[in-house]
C-alpha positions in Angstrom: 0.0 -0.1 -0.2 2.9 2.5 0.8 4.3 1.6 -2.5 0.9 2.0 -4.5 0.6 5.4 -2.4 3.8 6.9 -3.4 3.7 6.2 -7.1 0.0 7.8 -7.2 1.7 10.7 -5.5 4.8 11.1 -7.4 3.3 12.7 -10.8 1.4 15.0 -8.7 4.4 15.8 -6.4 6.6 16.4 -9.9 3.5 18.3 -11.4 3.7 20.9 -8.5 7.6 21.1 -8.9 7.3 22.5 -12.5 4.7 24.9 -11.9 6.1 28.8 -12.4 6.1 30.5 -9.1 3.0 32.7 -9.5 0.7 29.6 -9.9 2.6 27.8 -7.0 1.8 30.5 -4.6 -2.0 30.3 -5.7 -1.9 26.7 -5.1 -0.3 27.8 -1.7 -3.5 30.0 -1.1 -5.8 27.4 -1.7 -3.8 24.9 0.5 -3.9 27.4 3.5 -7.9 27.3 3.1 -8.0 23.8 3.2 -5.0 22.9 5.8 -6.0 25.5 8.1 -9.2 26.5 7.7 -11.1 23.3 6.8 -8.6 20.8 8.2 -7.6 23.2 11.2 -4.0 21.1 11.1 -2.8 21.8 14.4 -3.9 24.8 15.4 -4.1 23.9 18.9 -0.2 23.6 19.0 0.3 26.5 17.1 -1.7 28.8 19.3 -0.5 27.3 22.6 3.3 27.7 21.2 2.7 31.2 20.3 0.7 32.0 23.7 3.9 30.4 25.8 6.4 31.8 23.5 5.2 35.5 23.7 3.1 36.2 27.0 4.1 39.6 26.8 2.2 40.1 23.1 -1.6 40.4 22.9 -3.9 38.2 21.6 -4.4 40.7 18.4 -0.4 40.3 18.0 -0.4 36.7 18.2 -3.4 36.2 15.9 -1.2 38.4 13.3 1.8 36.1 13.8 -0.5 33.0 13.4 -2.0 34.4 9.9 1.6 34.9 8.7 2.9 31.6 9.7 0.0 29.7 8.1 0.5 31.4 4.5 4.6 30.9 5.0 3.9 27.1 6.1 2.2 26.5 3.1 4.7 28.4 0.6 7.3 26.5 2.5 5.8 22.9 1.8 5.5 23.9 -1.8 8.7 25.9 -2.1 10.4 22.4 -0.9 8.8 20.4 -3.6 10.0 22.9 -5.9 13.5 22.0 -5.1 12.9 18.8 -7.1 12.9 20.7 -10.6 14.3 24.5 -9.6 17.4 25.6 -11.7 20.6 27.0 -10.2 19.7 30.5 -12.1 16.3 30.7 -10.4 18.0 29.7 -7.1 20.0 32.8 -7.4 17.0 35.1 -8.2 15.2 33.5 -5.0 17.8 33.2 -2.2 20.6 36.1 -1.8 23.6 35.4 0.3 25.6 37.8 2.5 28.3 36.9 4.9 30.2 34.5 2.3 33.6 36.3 3.5 33.1 33.8 6.8 33.1 30.8 4.6 35.9 31.9 2.2 38.3 32.5 5.4 38.0 29.1 6.1 37.7 27.7 2.7 41.0 29.3 1.7 42.6 27.6 5.0 41.5 24.4 3.7 39.5 24.0 7.0 36.2 22.0 7.3 33.1 23.7 9.1 30.0 22.7 10.8 26.9 25.3 10.4 24.4 25.5 12.5 20.7 26.5 11.8 17.2 26.3 13.0 13.6 25.7 11.1 13.6 29.0 10.3 12.9 30.7 7.1 13.6 28.1 4.0 16.3 25.9 5.0 15.7 23.6 1.9 15.9 26.5 -0.7 19.0 27.6 1.4 20.5 24.0 1.3 19.9 24.1 -2.4 21.2 27.4 -2.9 24.2 26.5 -1.1 25.4 23.8 -3.3 26.1 26.7 -6.2 28.4 28.6 -4.0 32.2 28.0 -4.5 33.2 27.1 -1.1 32.6 23.8 0.8 30.7 20.8 -0.1 27.4 21.1 2.1 26.5 17.6 4.0 23.2 17.7 5.7 21.8 15.7 8.3 18.9 14.2 8.1 16.6 12.0 9.7 15.3 8.5 7.7 11.9 8.4 7.1 9.9 5.4 8.1 8.5 4.9 4.5 11.2 3.7 2.5 9.6 5.0 -0.7 9.4 8.7 0.4 12.6 8.4 1.9 13.9 7.6 -1.8 12.3 11.0 -2.7 14.3 13.0 0.0 17.2 11.0 -1.1 16.7 12.6 -4.6 15.8 16.1 -3.8 18.3 16.9 -1.5 21.9 16.1 -3.3 20.1 16.9 -6.8 22.6 19.8 -7.2 25.6 18.4 -5.4 24.7 18.2 -1.8 25.6 14.8 0.1 23.6 13.4 3.1 24.3 12.1 6.4 22.0 9.8 8.1 21.3 11.2 11.8 22.5 8.1 13.7 25.7 8.0 11.5 26.9 11.7 11.5 30.0 11.2 13.6 31.1 7.9 11.5 30.4 9.8 8.2 32.2 13.1 9.2 35.5 11.1 10.4 34.8 9.2 6.9 35.2 12.4 5.3 37.6 14.2 7.4 39.9 14.6 4.4 37.4 16.5 2.1 36.8 20.2 3.0 33.0 20.0 4.0 30.5 22.1 5.7 28.2 20.0 8.0 24.6 21.3 8.3 23.1 20.5 11.9 19.6 22.0 12.3 19.5 22.2 16.1 15.9 23.1 17.3 14.6 19.3 16.9 13.4 17.7 20.1 16.0 15.4 21.7 15.4 12.9 24.4 15.1 14.7 27.5 17.5 12.5 29.7 20.6 13.2 27.2 19.9 16.8 26.3 21.2 20.0 27.3 18.4 22.2 29.0 18.2 25.7 28.6 15.3 28.4 28.6 14.3 29.3 25.3 11.3 31.4 24.3 10.5 31.7 28.1 10.0 27.7 28.2 12.5 24.7 29.4 13.9 23.3 26.3 16.0 20.2 25.6 18.7 21.0 23.1 20.7 18.3 20.9 24.1 18.1 22.2 25.6 16.6 18.9 26.1 19.8 17.5 28.3 20.9 20.5 29.7 17.5 21.2 31.1 16.8 17.4 32.4 20.6 17.2 34.6 20.0 20.4 35.9 16.6 19.5 36.8 17.4 16.1 37.8 21.2 16.6 35.6 22.4 13.6 34.5 26.2 13.8 30.8 26.8 13.7 29.1 29.1 11.6 25.5 30.1 12.0 23.2 30.3 9.2 20.0 32.1 9.5 17.7 32.1 6.1 15.0 35.3 6.7 12.2 35.8 4.3 12.5 39.1 2.6 9.0 38.8 0.9 6.9 36.0 -0.6 9.5 33.9 -2.8 12.3 35.9 -1.7 15.0 35.1 0.8 18.4 36.2 2.4 20.7 33.6 3.7 23.3 35.1 6.4 26.4 33.4 7.8 28.1 34.3 10.9 31.0 33.2 12.8 29.3 31.6 16.0 32.7 29.9 17.5 36.0 29.7 15.9 37.5 27.8 18.8 35.3 25.1 19.9 37.9 22.9 21.2 38.4 25.8 24.0 34.8 26.2 25.3 33.4 24.8 28.4 30.6 22.2 28.1 27.3 23.8 27.0 28.6 27.1 25.7 28.0 26.3 22.4 24.7 24.8 22.8 23.8 28.0 24.5 25.1 30.3 22.0 23.2 28.8 18.9 20.1 28.5 21.0 20.1 32.2 21.9 21.2 33.5 18.3 18.3 31.5 16.7 16.0 32.8 19.7 16.9 36.4 18.5 16.1 35.5 14.9 12.8 34.2 16.2 11.7 37.2 18.1 12.9 39.5 15.1 10.6 37.8 12.7 8.4 35.0 14.5 6.2 34.0 11.8 8.6 31.9 9.5 9.7 29.4 12.4 7.6 26.2 12.5 5.0 26.4 15.3 3.4 23.2 14.0 6.3 21.5 15.9 5.7 20.0 19.4 9.1 21.5 20.6 8.0 21.5 24.3 6.6 18.1 24.4 8.9 16.9 27.4 9.4 18.2 30.9 12.7 18.5 32.4 13.8 15.7 34.1 13.6 15.8 38.0 16.6 17.7 39.4 17.4 19.5 36.1 17.8 23.2 36.3 17.5 24.7 32.9 20.4 27.2 32.1 19.9 30.7 30.8 16.7 31.1 33.1 
């Protein structure tokens, strides 16, 4: 049944991906009505997340964020499908890039780096755009899907323009295997880890578990960390920004890097809250007993 569903969906998916952007956004407007207006997809989760994250805002302000988020979320889904067929020329038009001097400095020193980012902006278009930069080869860490057929689609989509993929559970092994190559390994650090093994901090007013992997690997392999922000300038236009977050991770104390990238992402979310993934159940785990969140 999974195979049948996949092969039935595949022509539709590719059909959407070849639509010109104006038609894609008309479809997105219809999708918003269906997904949020009729199906009311995760509206309870979205509203609870916004209420807990922005207690200082009025109901009207949070509702404005929700409305903008709903439109952006549907655009994000269809823009992601667009990466199946988008051209490098179109990517260059859709995603501008600033801060490449940070990448170039390490590229010229033949030094690999770690990129850290969140589900803010459009990380899929950003990853595709990175593949066209004349610097490091990008390797994206991903969580393999249970449906092996749609897994094939992801594996086809993300490396299409030259990027590599690392399964999450094999990240360290893959990085060690490729340590003689000039790479940038991308960690999306705002996913929800097991609470017992997480670094706990306060993020958007809430006790939040953070994956230790970014920090642990950076410290062990002495890889500089560059923060990536992918802001939405207007519909269909993004700006990808690179900032050095930590140049000497091996010299940092435990928790410093996790705190840094969490705070940096929080700053971006507060500045432009509607383009973060509010449908995500980010705070489903309470902190374990006797754990005090940092940054409180």
